[in-house]
N, C-alpha and C positions, 0 to 999 in steps of 0.2 A: 772095845773100840766101837765108836758109833759110825753108822754108815754115812757116806757123803750126802749133803743136801741134794734133793732131787732124785734120790734113789727109788722113790715110790714105795708101794706097799711091800716090796721085797726087803726093805730095811726096817720095817716096823718091829719085827721080832727082836732085833738087836737093841732097839731103843727100849722095848719092854724089859728085856733082860738087864740092861744098864740101870733102869729105875729100880727094879726089884733088888739088885745087888747093892745099890747105894742106900736104899731105905728098907731095911728088913721089916717084915710085917709085924704089927703090934696091935691089931684089932682081931676080934673074933671073925671067923670065916663068914658068918651070916651078916655081920655089920659091914665087912669089907665088900661082899657081893652087892648088898643093898646100896652102899655109898657109890660104888663104881657104876652101877646102873643109873642111879640118880645123877651122878656127875656127868656121865655121857649125855643123858637126856637133857640136862640143864644146859650144857655147853651147846648142844645142837639147837636148842630153843633160842639161846642167846645169839649165836653166830648165824644160824641159817633160818631162824624164825619158825622151825618145825616144832610144834607141841608147846607153844608158849601158854596156851590155855591150861595146861597141866600145872603150871606154876604161877597162879594168880598173885601170890604174895611177892613174887620176884618181878613179874611183868604185869603190874596193874594196868587195866585198860588196854590190854594187848590186842583187842579187836579193832583198834582205831587205825589200822593200816600202817603200822610202823614197818618200814621196809628192812628186811634182813641185810646185813653187811656182806654175807657170803652166800654163794650158791649152794642149795641143799644137795644138788646132784654132784657137786665137786667138793664135798666136805667129808672128812673121815678122821676118826680118832686113831692116831698112830700107836699110842701106848697110854696106860693109865694105872695109877696106884692110889689107894686110900690108906691114910695113916693117921694116928693120933696127932693132935695139934697142941701138945703141951699138957693137956688134962684129959681124963677119961671121958668127959662130956663134950669134947671138941675134936673135930676131925677135919682133915684137908684132903681133897681129891686133886691130885696133881695129874694134869692131862697134857700130852703132847699131841698136836693135831695139824692137819693140813687142810687147805681150802683155797678156793678161787673167790676173790672179792668181786664186787659189782663192776669194777673197772676191767675185770678179766685177768688180773694178776694172780698167779698161783704161787703159793709159798707153803713149804712144809716146815716142821720143827717149831711151830708156834707153841707157846707154853701158856697155860692158864691154870691157876689154882683156885678152887672153889671150896669155901669153908662151910661147915655144917656144925650145928650144936644139937646135942641130944636133949630132948625134953621128955618129961614124964607126965603121963596122963593121970587123972584121978583114979583110974582103974588099975594102976600099976604098970601098964605097958609103956614102953618108951618108943620114941621115933626120932629120926634125924630131920632137922629143919635147915634149909639153906639160909645162909646169912647174906645180907646185902653186900654187893661188891662196892668197894670203896676206891 
């Protein structure tokens, strides 16, 4: 059972448990950890403008004063999971988050899916690359 909207951080655990129950893990622990950290950072950069320089391929020209849509101080990820997206070289990070927009309206239970593709380097190492949002 999910907590009621507006429950605040007290309800985040229940949301996390619901996500994990609905979508059993199918990635290695290291891939899942990396994708979760990257997904949280990418969402924070997108929504609150924090750390956009870390993602130049996603936010080209981010130094041009693009105002964030949400307050960094009133932004939090409530729950997140990373799972395969149909193929071993594709993954999706599913995030549930809360934030206050520039107009001062707070809302929780917002949902964002971020997609990543695994790429191989010439040295045999692989990395996950965020895909453009469509």
